[in-house]
C-alpha positions in Angstrom: 131.0 66.9 341.5 132.1 64.8 338.5 135.2 67.0 338.2 136.2 66.2 341.8 135.7 62.5 341.3 138.1 62.4 338.4 140.5 65.1 339.7 141.3 63.4 343.1 142.6 60.2 341.5 144.7 62.1 339.0 146.1 64.3 341.8 146.9 61.2 343.9 148.5 59.4 341.0 150.6 62.5 340.0 151.8 63.1 343.5 152.3 59.4 344.0 154.6 59.4 341.0 156.6 62.2 342.6 156.8 60.2 345.9 157.8 57.0 344.2 160.4 58.8 342.2 161.8 60.5 345.3 162.0 57.1 347.0 163.7 55.4 344.1 166.3 58.1 343.6 167.9 57.1 346.9 169.8 60.1 348.2 169.6 61.7 344.8 170.6 65.4 344.6 172.5 65.2 347.9 174.5 62.2 346.9 178.3 62.4 346.6 177.9 61.1 343.0 175.6 63.9 341.9 177.3 66.8 343.8 180.6 65.8 342.2 179.2 66.0 338.6 179.9 69.0 336.4 176.5 70.6 336.5 175.0 73.2 334.2 175.5 76.8 335.4 171.7 77.3 335.1 170.9 74.5 337.6 168.4 75.9 340.0 168.7 75.6 343.8 167.2 72.5 345.3 164.0 74.1 346.7 163.0 75.2 343.2 162.4 71.5 342.2 159.9 70.9 344.9 158.0 74.1 344.2 158.0 73.5 340.5 156.8 69.9 340.7 154.0 70.9 343.1 152.7 73.5 340.6 153.2 71.2 337.6 151.4 68.3 339.1 148.4 70.4 340.2 148.2 71.9 336.8 148.6 68.5 335.0 145.9 67.0 337.3 143.5 69.7 336.3 144.3 69.2 332.6 144.1 65.4 332.8 140.7 65.7 334.5 139.3 68.0 331.8 140.8 65.8 329.1 139.4 62.6 330.5 136.0 64.2 331.1 136.0 65.3 327.4 137.5 62.2 325.9 137.1 59.3 328.4 139.1 56.8 326.4 141.6 54.0 326.9 144.1 56.0 324.9 144.1 58.8 327.5 144.6 56.4 330.3 147.4 54.6 328.4 149.2 57.8 327.6 148.9 59.0 331.2 150.2 55.6 332.4 153.2 55.8 330.1 153.9 59.4 331.4 153.6 58.1 335.0 156.2 55.3 334.3 158.6 57.6 332.5 158.4 60.2 335.2 159.1 57.7 337.9 161.7 55.8 335.8 163.9 58.9 335.2 164.6 59.3 339.0 165.7 55.7 339.3 167.7 55.5 336.1 169.5 58.9 336.7 170.0 59.2 340.4 170.0 55.6 341.6 171.7 53.8 338.8 173.8 56.8 337.6 172.9 56.0 334.0 173.2 59.5 332.6 172.7 58.6 328.9 169.7 56.4 329.6 168.3 59.1 331.8 168.6 61.5 329.0 166.7 59.1 326.7 163.9 58.7 329.3 163.5 62.4 329.9 163.5 63.1 326.1 160.7 60.5 325.7 158.8 62.0 328.6 159.1 65.5 327.1 157.9 64.2 323.7 154.9 62.5 325.3 153.9 65.6 327.3 154.2 67.7 324.2 152.1 65.2 322.4 149.3 65.8 325.0 149.5 69.5 324.4 149.4 69.3 320.6 147.2 66.2 320.0 144.4 67.2 322.4 144.3 70.9 321.6 140.5 71.1 321.8 140.7 70.9 325.6 140.3 74.4 327.1 142.8 73.7 329.9 145.6 72.5 327.5 147.7 75.5 328.5 148.0 73.9 332.0 150.4 71.5 330.3 152.9 74.3 329.5 154.5 74.4 333.0 155.2 70.7 332.6 156.6 71.1 329.1 158.8 74.1 330.1 160.1 72.3 333.2 160.9 69.1 331.2 162.8 71.2 328.6 164.9 72.7 331.5 165.4 69.3 333.1 166.4 67.8 329.7 169.0 70.6 329.2 170.4 69.9 332.7 170.6 66.1 332.0 172.1 66.8 328.6 174.7 69.1 330.1 175.7 66.5 332.6 175.9 63.9 329.8 178.1 66.1 327.7 180.4 67.4 330.4 181.0 64.3 332.5 
């Protein structure tokens, strides 16, 4: 029961971040600006992003729940909050403001923070649930970097 009480808020916040990010990105991936960019040859089709983020946020919510139940600290909530802000911010900076370099900085910081969760809190048995997030951020960072270099 305690797990559910902590899991539901993390799930709502994580999917809320996706919703806010989607709203802030304006027309995002369908915009003329984005479709006219030189994109990486390994850019996945659009549907992959929705599927990936759904899996990532479910896994990350489970991980954050286990982490918070094991280490209920202000540090955990602060790091999670920074992750939330960076996740939402990237959509706005990259898609809405067309700031490719700043977007790259934001996504690199987000990647470092998610990796920090994985390595710093390695005593949590569900830490491997962070791997989909880490892998996806590495892919997303490479896509952002490619756009930065080739546009």
